[in-house]
C-alpha positions as CSV (number, residue, x, y, z in Angstrom):
1,M,129.2,140.8,-65.3
2,K,130.3,143.3,-62.6
3,H,129.6,140.8,-59.8
4,T,131.5,138.1,-61.6
5,R,134.6,140.3,-61.9
6,I,134.4,141.3,-58.3
7,A,134.0,137.6,-57.3
8,L,137.0,136.6,-59.4
9,W,139.1,139.4,-57.9
10,I,138.1,138.4,-54.4
11,A,138.8,134.8,-55.2
12,G,142.2,135.5,-56.6
13,A,143.2,137.8,-53.7
14,A,141.9,135.3,-51.1
15,L,143.8,132.5,-52.6
16,A,147.0,134.4,-53.0
17,L,146.9,135.6,-49.4
18,S,146.1,132.3,-47.8
19,L,149.1,130.6,-49.4
20,S,151.6,133.3,-48.8
21,G,151.1,134.4,-45.2
22,P,153.5,132.1,-43.4
23,A,156.1,132.2,-46.2
24,Y,156.5,135.9,-45.7
25,A,157.3,135.5,-42.0
26,Q,160.9,134.6,-42.9
27,P,163.5,137.0,-44.3
28,E,164.3,136.8,-48.0
29,D,167.9,135.7,-47.2
30,D,166.5,132.3,-46.0
31,D,165.5,131.6,-49.6
32,G,161.9,130.9,-48.5
33,A,163.0,128.3,-46.0
34,P,160.1,126.8,-44.0
35,P,159.1,129.0,-41.0
36,T,160.1,127.8,-37.6
37,A,157.5,126.4,-35.3
38,E,157.6,129.6,-33.3
39,V,156.9,131.7,-36.4
40,Q,154.1,129.4,-37.5
41,E,152.5,129.7,-34.0
42,R,152.7,133.5,-34.2
43,V,151.1,133.6,-37.6
44,K,148.3,131.3,-36.4
45,K,147.7,133.5,-33.4
46,M,147.6,136.7,-35.6
47,R,145.4,135.0,-38.1
48,G,143.0,133.9,-35.3
49,K,142.9,137.4,-33.9
50,V,142.2,138.9,-37.4
51,L,139.4,136.4,-38.0
52,R,137.7,137.1,-34.7
53,E,138.3,140.8,-34.1
54,K,138.8,142.4,-37.5
55,V,136.6,140.2,-39.6
56,G,134.1,139.6,-36.8
57,L,133.6,135.9,-37.2
58,S,131.9,133.9,-34.5
59,E,134.0,131.5,-32.6
60,E,132.4,128.6,-34.5
61,K,133.1,130.1,-38.0
62,A,136.6,131.2,-37.0
63,K,137.4,127.6,-36.0
64,K,136.0,126.3,-39.2
65,V,138.1,128.7,-41.3
66,E,141.2,127.9,-39.2
67,A,140.6,124.2,-39.8
68,I,140.5,124.8,-43.5
69,F,143.8,126.7,-43.5
70,D,145.4,124.1,-41.2
71,A,144.1,121.1,-43.2
72,L,145.8,122.5,-46.4
73,E,149.0,123.5,-44.7
74,P,150.9,120.2,-45.2
75,E,150.1,120.3,-49.0
76,R,151.0,124.0,-49.1
77,R,154.4,123.3,-47.5
78,K,155.1,120.5,-50.0
79,V,154.3,122.8,-53.0
80,R,156.4,125.6,-51.6
81,E,159.3,123.2,-51.2
82,E,158.9,122.2,-54.9
83,V,158.9,125.9,-55.9
84,R,162.0,126.5,-53.8
85,T,163.8,123.5,-55.3
86,A,163.1,124.5,-58.8
87,R,164.2,128.1,-58.2
88,K,167.4,126.9,-56.5
89,Q,168.2,124.7,-59.5
90,L,167.7,127.8,-61.8
91,R,170.0,129.9,-59.5
92,E,172.7,127.2,-59.6
93,L,172.5,127.1,-63.4
94,F,172.8,130.9,-63.6
95,K,175.7,130.9,-61.0
96,A,177.6,128.3,-63.0
97,D,176.8,130.2,-66.2
98,S,175.6,127.0,-67.6
99,D,174.5,126.5,-71.2
100,D,172.8,123.2,-70.5
101,Q,169.5,123.9,-72.1
102,A,168.0,120.6,-71.0
103,A,168.7,121.4,-67.4
104,Y,167.1,124.9,-67.7
105,D,164.1,123.3,-69.4
106,A,163.8,120.7,-66.6
107,A,164.0,123.3,-63.9
108,L,161.4,125.5,-65.6
109,A,159.1,122.5,-66.1
110,K,159.3,121.7,-62.3
111,L,158.6,125.4,-61.5
112,R,155.6,125.4,-63.9
113,E,154.2,122.2,-62.4
114,A,154.6,123.5,-58.9
115,T,152.9,126.8,-60.0
116,K,149.9,124.8,-61.3
117,K,149.7,122.9,-58.0
118,T,149.7,126.2,-56.2
119,V,146.8,127.5,-58.2
120,A,144.9,124.2,-57.7
121,L,145.5,124.4,-54.0
122,R,144.3,128.0,-53.9
123,D,141.1,127.0,-55.8
124,K,140.5,124.1,-53.3
125,Q,140.9,126.5,-50.4
126,F,138.7,129.1,-51.9
127,E,135.9,126.6,-52.5
128,A,136.1,125.3,-49.0
129,L,135.9,128.9,-47.6
130,K,133.0,129.7,-49.9
131,K,131.0,126.9,-48.3
132,E,131.5,128.2,-44.8
133,L,131.3,132.0,-45.2
134,T,129.0,134.7,-46.6
135,P,130.6,136.6,-49.6
136,K,131.0,139.6,-47.3
137,E,132.8,137.6,-44.6
138,H,135.0,136.0,-47.3
139,A,135.9,139.4,-48.7
140,K,136.7,140.7,-45.3
141,I,139.1,137.8,-44.7
142,V,140.8,138.5,-48.0
143,H,141.2,142.1,-47.2
144,R,142.4,141.6,-43.6
145,L,144.8,138.7,-44.3
146,D,146.3,140.7,-47.2
147,K,147.0,143.5,-44.7
148,L,148.4,141.0,-42.2
149,R,150.6,139.4,-44.9
150,K,152.1,142.8,-45.9
151,K,152.7,143.7,-42.2
152,V,154.5,140.5,-41.5
153,H,156.5,140.9,-44.7
154,R,157.6,144.4,-43.7
155,Q,158.5,143.3,-40.2
156,G,160.5,140.4,-41.6
157,N,162.5,142.8,-43.7
158,R,163.0,145.6,-41.2
159,G,166.6,146.2,-40.6
160,K,167.8,143.6,-43.0
161,Q,169.5,144.0,-46.3
162,G,167.2,143.9,-49.3
163,R,167.9,142.4,-52.7
164,R,171.3,143.1,-54.2
165,G,172.6,144.1,-50.7
166,R,170.7,147.4,-50.7
167,P,169.2,148.7,-47.6
168,G,165.5,148.3,-47.0
169,P,163.1,145.7,-48.4
170,R,163.2,147.0,-51.9
171,G,166.4,148.9,-52.0
172,E,164.9,152.4,-51.4
173,G,167.5,155.1,-51.2
174,A,170.2,153.1,-52.9
175,P,172.1,154.4,-55.9
176,D,170.9,153.0,-59.3
177,D,173.3,150.3,-60.5
178,G,172.0,150.6,-64.1
179,E,170.0,147.4,-64.0
Protein backbone atom coordinates (compact mmCIF):
# COMPACT_ATOMS: atom_id res chain seq x y z
CA MET A 1 0.00 0.00 0.00
CA LYS A 2 2.78 2.41 0.96
CA HIS A 3 4.69 1.68 -2.26
CA THR A 4 1.54 2.21 -4.32
CA ARG A 5 0.98 5.66 -2.79
CA ILE A 6 4.59 6.62 -3.38
CA ALA A 7 4.44 5.37 -6.96
CA LEU A 8 1.23 7.30 -7.60
CA TRP A 9 2.71 10.44 -6.08
CA ILE A 10 5.83 10.10 -8.20
CA ALA A 11 3.75 9.43 -11.29
CA GLY A 12 1.60 12.49 -10.74
CA ALA A 13 4.54 14.73 -10.06
CA ALA A 14 6.49 13.46 -13.06
CA LEU A 15 3.61 13.93 -15.39
CA ALA A 16 2.78 17.40 -14.13
CA LEU A 17 6.36 18.49 -14.49
CA SER A 18 6.96 17.11 -17.89
CA LEU A 19 4.07 18.98 -19.38
CA SER A 20 4.58 22.24 -17.64
CA GLY A 21 8.28 22.96 -18.05
CA PRO A 22 8.33 24.91 -21.34
CA ALA A 23 5.03 26.65 -20.61
CA TYR A 24 6.51 28.38 -17.57
CA ALA A 25 9.33 29.86 -19.59
CA GLN A 26 6.99 32.63 -20.76
CA PRO A 27 5.70 35.44 -18.55
CA GLU A 28 2.08 35.23 -17.44
CA ASP A 29 1.24 38.35 -19.46
CA ASP A 30 1.64 36.33 -22.67
CA ASP A 31 -1.40 34.28 -21.69
CA GLY A 32 0.63 31.09 -21.98
CA ALA A 33 1.62 31.82 -25.57
CA PRO A 34 3.88 29.19 -27.08
CA PRO A 35 7.50 29.74 -26.12
CA THR A 36 9.84 31.09 -28.74
CA ALA A 37 12.33 28.79 -30.45
CA GLU A 38 15.08 30.39 -28.35
CA VAL A 39 13.24 29.63 -25.12
CA GLN A 40 12.50 26.07 -26.24
CA GLU A 41 16.17 25.54 -26.99
CA ARG A 42 17.21 26.88 -23.56
CA VAL A 43 14.70 24.61 -21.85
CA LYS A 44 15.98 21.57 -23.78
CA LYS A 45 19.56 22.45 -22.89
CA MET A 46 18.70 22.83 -19.18
CA ARG A 47 16.69 19.61 -19.25
CA GLY A 48 19.61 17.74 -20.83
CA LYS A 49 22.00 19.12 -18.23
CA VAL A 50 19.67 18.05 -15.42
CA LEU A 51 19.27 14.55 -16.85
CA ARG A 52 23.00 14.01 -17.20
CA GLU A 53 24.49 15.93 -14.27
CA LYS A 54 21.83 16.04 -11.56
CA VAL A 55 19.99 12.79 -12.22
CA GLY A 56 23.13 10.99 -13.33
CA LEU A 57 21.74 9.26 -16.40
CA SER A 58 24.11 7.74 -18.91
CA GLU A 59 24.27 9.44 -22.29
CA GLU A 60 22.23 6.60 -23.79
CA LYS A 61 19.44 6.83 -21.21
CA ALA A 62 19.41 10.62 -21.31
CA LYS A 63 18.93 10.54 -25.08
CA LYS A 64 16.07 8.06 -24.72
CA VAL A 65 14.36 10.26 -22.12
CA GLU A 66 14.84 13.36 -24.26
CA ALA A 67 13.39 11.48 -27.24
CA ILE A 68 10.29 10.65 -25.18
CA PHE A 69 9.83 14.29 -24.19
CA ASP A 70 10.46 15.50 -27.75
CA ALA A 71 8.13 12.93 -29.34
CA LEU A 72 5.22 14.09 -27.22
CA GLU A 73 5.93 17.82 -27.58
CA PRO A 74 3.77 18.44 -30.70
CA GLU A 75 0.77 16.82 -29.03
CA ARG A 76 1.54 18.69 -25.81
CA ARG A 77 1.55 22.03 -27.68
CA LYS A 78 -1.75 21.21 -29.34
CA VAL A 79 -3.39 20.43 -26.00
CA ARG A 80 -1.96 23.59 -24.41
CA GLU A 81 -3.41 25.60 -27.28
CA GLU A 82 -6.82 24.02 -26.66
CA VAL A 83 -6.59 24.98 -22.97
CA ARG A 84 -5.54 28.53 -23.90
CA THR A 85 -8.43 28.89 -26.33
CA ALA A 86 -11.00 27.69 -23.81
CA ARG A 87 -9.65 29.98 -21.08
CA LYS A 88 -9.63 32.91 -23.51
CA GLN A 89 -13.28 32.24 -24.36
CA LEU A 90 -14.15 32.26 -20.67
CA ARG A 91 -12.25 35.52 -20.10
CA GLU A 92 -14.04 37.14 -23.00
CA LEU A 93 -17.40 36.06 -21.60
CA PHE A 94 -16.47 37.49 -18.20
CA LYS A 95 -15.19 40.72 -19.72
CA ALA A 96 -18.43 41.17 -21.65
CA ASP A 97 -20.37 40.30 -18.47
CA SER A 98 -22.26 37.82 -20.61
CA ASP A 99 -25.23 35.84 -19.38
CA ASP A 100 -25.00 33.40 -22.29
CA GLN A 101 -25.10 30.17 -20.31
CA ALA A 102 -24.68 28.04 -23.43
CA ALA A 103 -21.44 29.87 -24.30
CA TYR A 104 -20.10 29.35 -20.76
CA ASP A 105 -21.09 25.67 -20.94
CA ALA A 106 -19.37 25.24 -24.33
CA ALA A 107 -16.15 26.91 -23.11
CA LEU A 108 -16.14 24.81 -19.95
CA ALA A 109 -16.71 21.64 -22.00
CA LYS A 110 -13.70 22.54 -24.19
CA LEU A 111 -11.60 23.18 -21.10
CA ARG A 112 -12.65 19.89 -19.52
CA GLU A 113 -11.91 17.94 -22.71
CA ALA A 114 -8.48 19.55 -23.00
CA THR A 115 -7.81 18.72 -19.35
CA LYS A 116 -8.69 15.07 -20.01
CA LYS A 117 -6.27 15.07 -22.95
CA THR A 118 -3.58 16.55 -20.71
CA VAL A 119 -4.01 13.75 -18.19
CA ALA A 120 -3.95 11.10 -20.94
CA LEU A 121 -0.79 12.62 -22.37
CA ARG A 122 0.85 12.63 -18.96
CA ASP A 123 -0.05 8.97 -18.49
CA LYS A 124 1.40 8.14 -21.90
CA GLN A 125 4.65 9.90 -21.05
CA PHE A 126 4.84 8.31 -17.62
CA GLU A 127 4.46 4.82 -19.08
CA ALA A 128 7.12 5.50 -21.70
CA LEU A 129 9.57 6.75 -19.06
CA LYS A 130 8.75 3.80 -16.80
CA LYS A 131 9.93 1.42 -19.54
CA GLU A 132 13.31 3.14 -19.86
CA LEU A 133 14.22 4.02 -16.27
CA THR A 134 14.56 2.46 -12.87
CA PRO A 135 12.07 3.77 -10.29
CA LYS A 136 14.89 5.68 -8.57
CA GLU A 137 15.98 7.35 -11.81
CA HIS A 138 12.38 8.21 -12.59
CA ALA A 139 11.90 9.71 -9.13
CA LYS A 140 15.10 11.74 -9.53
CA ILE A 141 13.84 13.11 -12.84
CA VAL A 142 10.56 14.11 -11.24
CA HIS A 143 12.34 15.86 -8.40
CA ARG A 144 14.94 17.63 -10.52
CA LEU A 145 12.58 18.72 -13.30
CA ASP A 146 10.19 20.10 -10.67
CA LYS A 147 13.02 22.20 -9.26
CA LEU A 148 13.94 23.32 -12.77
CA ARG A 149 10.34 24.23 -13.61
CA LYS A 150 10.06 26.33 -10.46
CA LYS A 151 13.36 28.06 -11.20
CA VAL A 152 12.33 28.90 -14.75
CA HIS A 153 8.97 30.13 -13.51
CA ARG A 154 10.62 32.42 -10.94
CA GLN A 155 13.05 33.78 -13.52
CA GLY A 156 10.23 34.41 -15.97
CA ASN A 157 8.39 36.48 -13.38
CA ARG A 158 11.38 38.36 -11.98
CA GLY A 159 10.90 42.08 -12.41
CA LYS A 160 7.47 41.70 -13.98
CA GLN A 161 4.10 42.67 -12.63
CA GLY A 162 2.22 39.78 -11.10
CA ARG A 163 -1.49 39.17 -11.26
CA ARG A 164 -3.74 42.15 -10.67
CA GLY A 165 -0.81 44.45 -11.40
CA ARG A 166 0.87 43.74 -8.10
CA PRO A 167 4.64 43.55 -7.86
CA GLY A 168 6.23 40.12 -7.71
CA PRO A 169 5.01 36.79 -9.06
CA ARG A 170 2.27 36.41 -6.46
CA GLY A 171 1.69 39.97 -5.40
CA GLU A 172 3.80 39.80 -2.24
CA GLY A 173 4.00 43.05 -0.36
CA ALA A 174 0.98 44.57 -2.07
CA PRO A 175 -1.93 45.92 -0.04
CA ASP A 176 -4.93 43.64 0.29
CA ASP A 177 -7.69 44.69 -2.08
CA GLY A 178 -10.35 42.72 -0.19
CA GLU A 179 -10.64 39.86 -2.66
